TIKOL-227804 format. One record per residue (C-alpha): x, y, z. Coordinates in steps of 0.5 Angstrom, whole numbers, padded with zeros to 4 digits, always signed. Layout:
BEGIN
XYZ
...
***
This chain:
BEGIN
+0192+0196+0379
+0194+0189+0382
+0201+0188+0380
+0205+0181+0380
+0210+0181+0375
+0214+0175+0372
+0221+0172+0375
+0222+0169+0369
+0222+0174+0362
+0222+0170+0355
+0225+0177+0352
+0231+0173+0351
+0229+0168+0347
+0225+0171+0342
+0228+0172+0335
+0226+0179+0332
+0229+0177+0325
+0225+0170+0325
+0218+0170+0328
+0211+0171+0325
+0205+0175+0326
+0201+0173+0333
+0205+0167+0335
+0209+0170+0341
+0207+0174+0346
+0210+0179+0351
+0211+0177+0358
+0205+0181+0361
+0197+0181+0360
+0192+0186+0363
+0186+0182+0366
+0180+0184+0369
+0173+0181+0372
+0167+0183+0372
+0161+0180+0377
+0155+0182+0381
+0155+0188+0377
+0161+0191+0377
+0168+0191+0374
+0174+0189+0380
+0181+0192+0380
+0185+0191+0374
+0191+0186+0375
+0197+0186+0371
+0200+0178+0371
+0204+0174+0367
+0201+0172+0360
+0199+0165+0361
+0193+0160+0361
+0186+0161+0364
+0182+0155+0366
+0175+0156+0363
+0169+0150+0362
+0167+0148+0356
+0160+0151+0358
+0164+0158+0358
+0157+0162+0356
+0162+0166+0351
+0164+0159+0347
+0157+0157+0347
+0153+0165+0346
+0158+0169+0342
+0159+0173+0347
+0166+0176+0345
+0168+0183+0342
+0176+0186+0341
+0179+0191+0339
+0187+0192+0335
+0192+0197+0336
+0199+0197+0335
+0205+0200+0340
+0211+0203+0336
+0218+0204+0337
+0222+0211+0334
+0229+0211+0333
+0231+0213+0340
+0228+0208+0343
+0221+0211+0346
+0215+0207+0345
+0209+0211+0343
+0201+0209+0342
+0196+0211+0337
+0189+0214+0338
+0188+0210+0344
+0181+0213+0346
+0178+0212+0339
+0179+0204+0341
+0177+0205+0347
+0171+0208+0345
+0169+0203+0340
+0170+0196+0344
+0165+0199+0349
+0160+0201+0343
+0162+0194+0341
+0161+0191+0348
+0154+0194+0348
+0151+0192+0341
+0153+0185+0345
+0149+0186+0351
+0156+0186+0355
+0158+0191+0360
+0162+0197+0358
+0170+0197+0361
+0172+0204+0365
+0176+0208+0361
+0182+0208+0367
+0181+0200+0366
+0182+0200+0359
+0187+0206+0359
+0192+0205+0365
+0192+0197+0364
+0194+0199+0356
+0199+0204+0359
+0202+0200+0364
+0203+0194+0361
+0206+0197+0355
+0211+0201+0360
+0213+0194+0363
+0214+0190+0357
+0217+0196+0353
+0223+0191+0351
+0218+0187+0347
+0216+0193+0342
+0220+0191+0336
+0224+0196+0333
+0225+0198+0325
+0221+0199+0319
+0215+0196+0319
+0215+0193+0326
+0210+0194+0332
+0208+0190+0338
+0200+0189+0336
+0195+0189+0342
+0190+0186+0343
+0184+0189+0348
+0178+0184+0349
+0172+0182+0353
+0168+0175+0353
+0163+0172+0358
+0166+0168+0363
+0160+0165+0366
+0159+0157+0366
+0152+0156+0363
+0148+0153+0358
+0142+0157+0358
+0141+0162+0353
+0141+0169+0355
+0146+0174+0357
+0152+0172+0361
+0153+0175+0369
+0160+0175+0368
+0165+0177+0364
+0173+0178+0363
+0177+0184+0360
+0184+0182+0357
+0190+0186+0354
+0194+0181+0350
+0200+0183+0346
+0204+0180+0340
+0210+0183+0336
+0208+0184+0329
+0212+0185+0322
+0208+0187+0316
+0202+0183+0315
+0202+0183+0307
+0208+0184+0304
+0206+0184+0297
+0200+0187+0294
+0194+0181+0293
+0188+0180+0289
+0181+0180+0291
+0175+0177+0289
+0169+0181+0288
+0163+0178+0292
+0156+0177+0289
+0153+0172+0294
+0157+0172+0301
+0156+0178+0304
+0160+0180+0311
+0154+0184+0315
+0147+0185+0314
+0142+0191+0316
+0140+0191+0324
+0146+0186+0325
+0153+0187+0328
+0157+0189+0322
+0159+0195+0326
+0162+0191+0332
+0168+0188+0333
+0165+0182+0335
+0169+0176+0334
+0163+0172+0330
+0164+0177+0325
+0171+0173+0323
+0168+0167+0324
+0163+0167+0318
+0169+0170+0313
+0173+0164+0314
+0168+0159+0310
+0168+0165+0304
+0174+0167+0304
+0177+0160+0304
+0172+0159+0297
+0176+0165+0295
+0183+0163+0296
+0182+0156+0292
+0180+0160+0286
+0187+0164+0286
+0185+0170+0290
+0187+0172+0298
+0181+0176+0300
+0175+0178+0298
+0171+0185+0297
+0164+0184+0301
+0159+0187+0298
+0151+0189+0300
+0148+0184+0302
+0141+0186+0299
+0143+0187+0292
+0151+0185+0291
+0152+0192+0289
+0157+0197+0293
+0163+0195+0296
+0162+0195+0304
+0169+0192+0306
+0175+0188+0304
+0177+0182+0308
+0177+0185+0315
+0180+0192+0312
+0176+0198+0310
+0176+0199+0303
+0179+0204+0298
+0178+0206+0291
+0182+0211+0287
+0179+0214+0280
+0182+0219+0276
+0185+0223+0283
+0180+0222+0287
+0179+0217+0293
+0173+0214+0295
+0171+0209+0301
+0164+0207+0304
+0161+0211+0309
+0160+0208+0315
+0154+0205+0318
+0151+0199+0322
+0154+0194+0317
+0161+0197+0316
+0167+0198+0321
+0169+0205+0324
+0176+0203+0323
+0181+0207+0326
+0186+0207+0321
+0180+0209+0315
+0179+0215+0319
+0187+0217+0319
+0187+0216+0313
+0182+0221+0311
+0184+0225+0315
+0191+0225+0312
+0189+0225+0305
+0185+0231+0306
+0191+0234+0310
+0195+0234+0303
+0189+0237+0299
+0187+0230+0296
+0180+0229+0293
+0176+0225+0298
+0169+0222+0297
+0166+0218+0303
+0160+0215+0299
+0157+0209+0296
+0162+0205+0292
+0158+0202+0286
+0161+0195+0283
+0158+0198+0276
+0162+0205+0276
+0168+0201+0278
+0168+0196+0272
+0167+0202+0268
+0172+0206+0271
+0176+0199+0269
+0174+0199+0262
+0175+0206+0261
+0182+0206+0265
+0181+0211+0270
+0181+0206+0275
+0188+0207+0278
+0188+0204+0286
+0183+0199+0290
+0187+0199+0297
+0185+0196+0304
+0186+0199+0311
+0187+0197+0318
+0190+0196+0324
+0194+0190+0323
+0196+0191+0316
+0196+0198+0316
+0195+0199+0308
+0194+0193+0303
+0194+0194+0295
+0191+0190+0291
+0194+0188+0284
+0189+0185+0281
+0181+0183+0282
+0176+0178+0281
+0169+0179+0278
+0164+0175+0275
+0169+0169+0274
+0174+0175+0270
+0180+0177+0273
+0182+0185+0272
+0189+0187+0273
+0190+0194+0276
+0196+0198+0274
+0203+0197+0278
+0204+0204+0281
+0211+0206+0284
+0211+0208+0291
+0211+0216+0289
+0205+0215+0285
+0201+0211+0289
+0196+0215+0293
+0196+0208+0298
+0203+0209+0299
+0204+0216+0300
+0198+0215+0305
+0201+0210+0308
+0208+0213+0310
+0205+0219+0312
+0201+0215+0318
+0207+0211+0320
+0211+0216+0321
+0207+0220+0325
+0206+0213+0329
+0214+0212+0330
+0215+0219+0331
+0219+0220+0325
+0215+0226+0323
+0210+0232+0326
+0204+0229+0329
+0199+0236+0327
+0193+0232+0329
+0195+0230+0337
+0194+0222+0335
+0201+0219+0338
+0202+0218+0346
+0209+0217+0348
+0209+0211+0353
+0212+0214+0359
+0217+0210+0364
+0215+0208+0371
+0208+0209+0370
+0206+0204+0375
+0208+0211+0380
+0202+0214+0378
+0196+0209+0376
***
């Protein structure tokens, strides 16, 4: 790995008590370029702008995907990563679907470890704080012909993060717009998936909701995801979540919640969630919770949902009675080294790792 450390760290100008999610970036980034059929040696370099032409094929034809990860700092100041190889596997799954070259494991994993070691001072401490990490792959060739690019870049950038949503939100169940379709790229973290979601979300915001529960494109009769999150529903004491598919992202947080729930002995069912069943549970008073999970948010509880021009309130549960909050605490305690990790998910970032890569 090529190492080019900054001589002008910005850490002293970062106010940990006054910042917004995704607005500040750590001192360094990882860059690795693909050309002539192979990936170059990765480079750690100061974070900064990169020169690209407006004819960059990623801008014009959308070959771009990314991952979302986090690093955490425990009470002793040690830094930890979480389920690194799950994100490595998924970014290559996304890259393959978008006809981009897969990134080698040593570039992804070693690059991540080196970056976290060098910039460990940027990982904020304290409850709810973390360092959000964004690995991404995108086309870099200059050209306007609609074809697969011959040049790509892999990068890792990172930004200090607070809680994404601090309060429960209201969501609208979509009966027109869909997030993904059969045969599409819904299972991939393709950049274009997010662009396509913004307009319907903005319409929902104008109606007084913060997010959307996406339904299937064919009938709009089944839950798929919520906003940029996987969705969970609790009816009585049973947790439901839709199975992953070519339309539904295989979320790392989703999988972690499922394993934690089973570890606790909760009744978990991975099966389609029909809108009509949710509405019937609401009518009968057995609908206890709906929530979303994802790397950035961890967990977002919903306080109300809208369907067919009617708004329905969800029960206000104490944290000790909410399955969403119980499982969130279990997960965060593992991530921050505040509890044992029976799954082997947590990885300590060793110091002076540059000497070993």
